[in-house]
C-alpha positions as CSV (number, residue, x, y, z in Angstrom):
1,M,-0.1,-0.3,-0.2
2,Y,3.2,2.4,0.9
3,K,4.3,1.3,-2.5
4,R,1.0,2.4,-4.5
5,M,0.3,5.6,-2.7
6,E,3.9,7.0,-3.5
7,L,3.1,5.9,-7.3
8,I,-0.3,7.9,-7.4
9,R,1.3,10.7,-5.4
10,H,4.3,10.9,-7.9
11,F,2.0,10.6,-11.0
12,E,-0.1,13.1,-10.1
13,Y,2.6,15.8,-9.6
14,T,4.3,14.7,-12.6
15,V,1.2,15.2,-14.8
16,N,0.5,18.5,-13.1
17,E,4.1,19.8,-14.5
18,L,3.4,18.0,-17.6
19,Y,0.1,19.9,-18.0
20,A,1.7,23.3,-17.2
21,K,3.9,22.4,-20.1
22,G,1.4,21.7,-22.6
23,K,1.8,18.1,-22.7
24,I,-1.7,17.1,-21.2
25,F,-4.8,18.8,-22.2
26,G,-8.3,19.3,-21.2
27,A,-9.4,19.1,-17.6
28,L,-7.3,17.7,-14.9
29,H,-8.2,17.1,-11.3
30,L,-5.8,15.8,-9.0
31,Y,-5.8,13.1,-6.4
32,A,-3.0,14.2,-4.1
33,G,-4.0,14.0,-0.5
34,E,-6.7,11.3,-1.1
35,E,-4.6,8.1,-1.9
36,A,-5.1,6.3,1.5
37,V,-8.8,5.9,0.1
38,A,-8.2,4.3,-3.2
39,V,-5.4,2.2,-2.2
40,G,-7.1,1.1,1.2
41,V,-10.2,0.2,-0.7
42,C,-8.6,-1.4,-3.5
43,A,-6.0,-3.6,-1.6
44,N,-9.1,-5.8,-0.6
45,L,-10.4,-6.4,-4.3
46,R,-9.5,-9.0,-6.5
47,L,-8.8,-8.4,-10.2
48,D,-11.9,-9.2,-11.4
49,D,-13.8,-7.1,-9.0
50,Y,-15.1,-4.1,-10.4
51,A,-14.6,-0.1,-9.5
52,I,-16.1,2.7,-10.9
53,S,-14.5,6.0,-10.3
54,T,-15.1,9.9,-10.4
55,H,-13.9,12.7,-12.4
56,R,-10.9,12.3,-10.4
57,G,-9.6,9.3,-11.2
58,H,-6.0,8.2,-11.5
59,G,-5.4,7.5,-8.2
60,H,-8.6,4.7,-8.5
61,C,-7.2,3.4,-11.7
62,L,-3.4,3.0,-10.5
63,A,-4.8,1.7,-7.0
64,K,-6.8,-0.9,-9.1
65,G,-3.9,-2.0,-11.3
66,A,-4.0,0.0,-14.5
67,D,-0.4,0.2,-16.1
68,V,1.2,3.2,-15.3
69,K,2.6,3.7,-18.6
70,R,-0.5,3.2,-20.6
71,M,-2.0,5.6,-18.0
72,M,0.4,8.5,-19.0
73,A,0.0,7.5,-22.5
74,E,-3.7,8.0,-21.9
75,L,-3.3,11.6,-20.4
76,F,-1.2,12.5,-23.3
77,G,-3.7,11.3,-26.0
78,R,-1.8,8.7,-27.7
79,S,-3.0,5.5,-28.9
80,T,-0.9,3.4,-26.3
81,G,-3.0,4.7,-23.4
82,V,-5.8,2.5,-21.7
83,C,-8.3,3.9,-23.8
84,K,-6.6,4.2,-26.9
85,G,-6.1,8.3,-26.2
86,K,-9.7,8.6,-26.3
87,G,-10.7,8.7,-22.8
88,G,-8.4,11.2,-21.5
89,S,-8.2,12.5,-17.7
90,M,-11.7,12.6,-16.8
91,H,-13.1,9.2,-18.9
92,V,-10.0,6.7,-18.0
93,A,-11.1,3.1,-17.9
94,D,-9.0,-0.1,-17.8
95,I,-11.7,-3.1,-18.3
96,S,-8.8,-5.7,-18.1
97,V,-8.0,-4.7,-14.5
98,G,-12.1,-4.5,-13.4
99,M,-11.6,-0.5,-13.9
100,L,-15.1,0.2,-15.5
101,G,-14.3,4.0,-16.1
102,A,-14.3,7.5,-14.8
103,S,-17.2,10.2,-15.1
104,G,-17.0,13.7,-15.7
105,I,-20.5,13.7,-14.3
106,V,-21.3,14.3,-10.4
107,G,-22.6,11.0,-8.9
108,G,-22.6,9.3,-12.5
109,G,-20.8,6.2,-11.5
110,I,-23.1,5.3,-8.6
111,P,-25.7,3.5,-10.5
112,L,-23.1,1.9,-12.2
113,A,-21.9,0.2,-9.4
114,A,-25.5,-0.9,-8.8
115,G,-25.6,-2.1,-12.1
116,A,-22.4,-4.0,-12.0
117,G,-23.7,-5.4,-8.4
118,L,-27.0,-6.7,-10.2
119,S,-24.7,-8.2,-13.0
120,I,-22.6,-9.9,-10.4
121,K,-25.7,-11.2,-8.4
122,Y,-27.1,-12.5,-11.6
123,R,-24.4,-14.3,-12.9
124,G,-23.3,-15.6,-9.2
125,T,-20.0,-15.0,-9.4
126,N,-18.9,-13.9,-6.2
127,Q,-17.5,-10.3,-7.0
128,V,-18.0,-7.2,-5.4
129,A,-18.1,-3.8,-7.4
130,V,-17.3,-0.5,-5.6
131,G,-18.3,2.9,-6.2
132,F,-16.4,5.6,-5.6
133,F,-18.2,9.3,-5.4
134,G,-17.4,12.4,-3.4
135,D,-19.8,14.6,-0.9
136,G,-21.2,16.7,-3.6
137,A,-22.4,13.4,-5.5
138,S,-24.1,12.1,-2.0
139,N,-26.6,15.2,-2.7
140,Q,-27.8,13.8,-6.1
141,G,-30.9,12.1,-6.4
142,V,-29.2,8.9,-8.1
143,F,-27.3,8.2,-5.0
144,H,-30.6,7.9,-2.8
145,E,-32.1,5.6,-5.9
146,S,-29.0,3.8,-6.3
147,L,-28.8,2.7,-2.6
148,N,-32.2,1.9,-2.3
149,L,-32.2,-0.5,-5.2
150,A,-28.7,-1.9,-3.7
151,S,-30.4,-2.2,-0.2
152,I,-34.0,-4.1,-1.5
153,W,-31.8,-6.5,-3.9
154,D,-28.8,-7.5,-1.3
155,L,-26.2,-6.2,-4.1
156,P,-22.5,-6.9,-3.5
157,V,-21.6,-3.1,-3.8
158,I,-19.4,-1.2,-1.7
159,Y,-20.5,2.6,-1.7
160,V,-16.8,5.0,-0.9
161,C,-17.6,8.8,-0.2
162,E,-14.4,10.5,-0.5
163,N,-15.4,13.2,1.7
164,N,-12.9,16.5,0.9
165,L,-15.3,18.9,2.4
166,Y,-15.7,20.7,-0.7
167,A,-18.1,20.0,-4.0
168,E,-15.5,21.9,-6.0
169,S,-15.7,25.4,-4.1
170,T,-19.0,24.3,-1.9
171,P,-18.2,23.8,1.5
172,V,-20.2,20.2,2.7
173,T,-21.4,21.9,5.9
174,T,-23.8,24.2,4.1
175,V,-25.7,21.7,1.8
176,M,-25.8,19.1,4.3
177,R,-28.0,19.1,7.4
178,V,-26.7,15.5,8.8
179,K,-23.0,15.9,10.1
180,N,-21.9,12.4,7.9
181,V,-22.9,11.0,4.6
182,A,-22.9,7.9,6.4
183,D,-25.6,8.8,8.6
184,R,-27.8,8.3,5.5
185,A,-27.1,4.3,5.3
186,P,-29.8,3.6,8.1
187,A,-32.3,5.0,5.8
188,Y,-31.8,2.2,3.7
189,G,-31.5,-0.4,6.1
190,I,-27.2,-0.8,5.4
191,P,-24.0,-0.3,7.8
192,G,-22.9,3.0,7.3
193,K,-18.8,3.7,8.6
194,V,-16.8,7.1,9.0
195,V,-13.5,6.4,8.6
196,D,-10.3,8.6,8.8
197,G,-9.7,8.7,5.0
198,M,-5.8,10.1,5.6
199,D,-4.9,6.5,7.5
200,V,-5.0,3.7,4.8
201,I,-4.9,1.0,7.9
202,A,-8.2,2.8,8.6
203,V,-9.4,2.4,5.2
204,Y,-8.4,-0.9,4.3
205,Q,-9.9,-2.3,7.3
206,A,-13.4,-1.1,6.9
207,A,-13.2,-1.9,3.5
208,K,-11.9,-5.4,4.3
209,E,-15.7,-5.8,6.4
210,A,-17.7,-4.5,3.5
211,V,-16.2,-6.7,1.2
212,E,-16.4,-9.9,3.0
213,R,-20.1,-8.8,4.0
214,A,-20.8,-8.5,0.2
215,R,-19.1,-11.6,-1.0
216,Q,-21.3,-13.4,1.6
217,G,-24.5,-12.0,0.3
218,K,-25.5,-9.6,3.0
219,G,-25.5,-6.4,0.6
220,P,-24.1,-3.0,0.3
221,T,-22.2,-1.2,2.6
222,L,-21.7,2.8,2.5
223,I,-18.1,3.9,3.7
224,E,-17.6,7.7,3.9
225,C,-13.6,8.6,4.3
226,K,-13.0,12.0,5.7
227,T,-10.2,13.2,3.4
228,Y,-8.8,16.2,1.7
229,R,-7.5,16.9,-1.8
230,F,-4.2,19.3,-1.5
231,E,-4.6,21.0,-4.6
232,G,-7.7,22.8,-6.3
233,H,-10.7,21.0,-7.8
234,E,-8.9,21.3,-11.0
235,M,-6.1,22.9,-12.9
236,G,-6.7,26.7,-12.7
237,D,-8.8,26.4,-9.6
238,P,-8.0,29.4,-7.1
239,H,-8.5,27.4,-4.0
240,D,-6.9,29.8,-1.8
241,L,-10.4,31.9,-2.6
242,Y,-12.6,29.3,-0.5
243,R,-9.9,27.4,1.7
244,S,-7.5,29.1,3.7
245,R,-4.1,28.4,3.7
246,E,-4.0,27.4,7.2
247,E,-6.4,25.0,6.5
248,V,-4.9,23.4,3.7
249,E,-1.4,23.3,5.9
250,E,-3.2,21.8,8.5
251,W,-4.3,18.9,6.5
252,K,-1.2,18.6,4.5
253,K,0.5,17.3,8.0
254,K,-2.1,14.7,7.9
255,C,-0.3,13.2,4.7
256,P,-1.5,9.9,4.2
257,I,1.7,8.6,3.0
258,R,3.8,10.2,5.4
259,R,1.9,8.7,8.3
260,L,1.9,5.3,7.0
261,R,5.7,5.5,6.5
262,Q,6.0,6.7,9.8
263,T,4.2,3.8,11.2
264,L,5.9,0.9,9.4
265,V,9.5,3.0,10.4
266,S,8.2,3.0,14.0
267,S,7.1,-0.7,13.8
268,R,10.6,-1.8,12.0
269,D,8.6,-3.3,9.2
270,L,10.5,-0.4,6.9
271,T,13.8,1.4,7.4
272,E,14.1,4.9,6.2
273,K,16.7,3.7,3.5
274,E,13.9,1.0,2.0
275,A,11.6,4.1,2.0
276,E,13.9,6.0,0.3
277,E,14.8,3.2,-2.4
278,I,10.9,2.8,-2.8
279,E,10.6,6.8,-3.7
280,E,13.5,6.5,-6.1
281,D,12.0,3.5,-8.1
282,V,8.6,4.9,-8.0
283,K,10.5,8.3,-9.6
284,K,12.1,5.6,-12.4
285,Q,8.8,4.6,-13.4
286,I,6.9,7.6,-13.6
287,E,10.3,8.7,-15.8
288,E,9.6,5.5,-18.0
289,A,5.9,6.1,-18.1
290,V,6.6,10.0,-19.6
291,K,9.3,8.9,-21.9
292,F,6.7,5.7,-23.3
293,A,4.0,8.4,-23.3
294,D,5.8,10.9,-25.4
295,E,7.3,8.5,-27.8
296,S,4.0,6.8,-28.7
297,P,1.9,8.0,-31.7
298,Y,-1.5,9.8,-31.7
299,P,-4.1,7.8,-32.8
300,D,-5.1,7.9,-36.5
301,A,-7.8,9.7,-37.7
302,E,-9.7,6.6,-38.6
303,E,-9.9,5.7,-35.2
304,A,-12.5,8.6,-34.5
305,L,-15.3,6.7,-35.0
306,R,-13.9,3.1,-33.9
307,D,-15.2,1.8,-30.6
308,V,-18.5,3.9,-30.6
309,F,-20.6,0.9,-31.5
310,V,-20.3,-2.8,-30.5
311,S,-20.3,-5.3,-33.2
312,P,-22.2,-6.1,-35.8
313,Y,-23.4,-2.8,-35.8
314,I,-19.8,-1.2,-37.3
């Protein structure tokens, strides 16, 4: 989990730099600061389990096992990307590792998680589906409809709310009367759990219980992870207009990567030298990914209409 969080963090700040240099186009939403959620949850999943992401999807894809080189190539819009350069940052997917896709629509992935859960139950495959979404998405009508259906049909779905306190620039406290998103779970007769989203071990343990429950046919769970994005909503977002510098710095002190590193070193499961070697290895992986992406070709013009319809309609 430590290695994977380091990989996501370095990936995010590298694409941040590349975006500024004009190598990456379109909207870009960084996951830096929230790594413990994706990694803690996905560490409990099998390769054939499903995950559905949000507009802030790089971390989920990498945590689920997507290849870092092909992920980078996708953001570059190259034909070697996981979606052949057609998905980009906000609509990235990798079916080979069970990542059913990111969505630019707020709350758009929540019903898809229910659909994946229904498919699993219908086929009797003992898989689980995870639907990641933000605090803002929990106020979409589809959130309530999906949890209700998942509940009455006992679908093997884990709903994971990444509550980073702001729906873009709107403080969650101004749009929700209940204290926690997870407080809504009892309305659907399902477990609701609030965890420290900056603690990967706490997230892992909560997800483990939910996954085991789902595999046993006991239905869905709603997990709310209190977390924080270190950067703005997206590139160009003047987040200092709605978040104080003191607040941001206070949350950065809770960095999930630094926190796990200190825990592992204190328990002697990791030495400082080993941690440094991991970081260097991750940097090398990212450098190789950038080189791979930069040297990959753009899709041919004919690719524009391919993969739009399934056979035999093409």
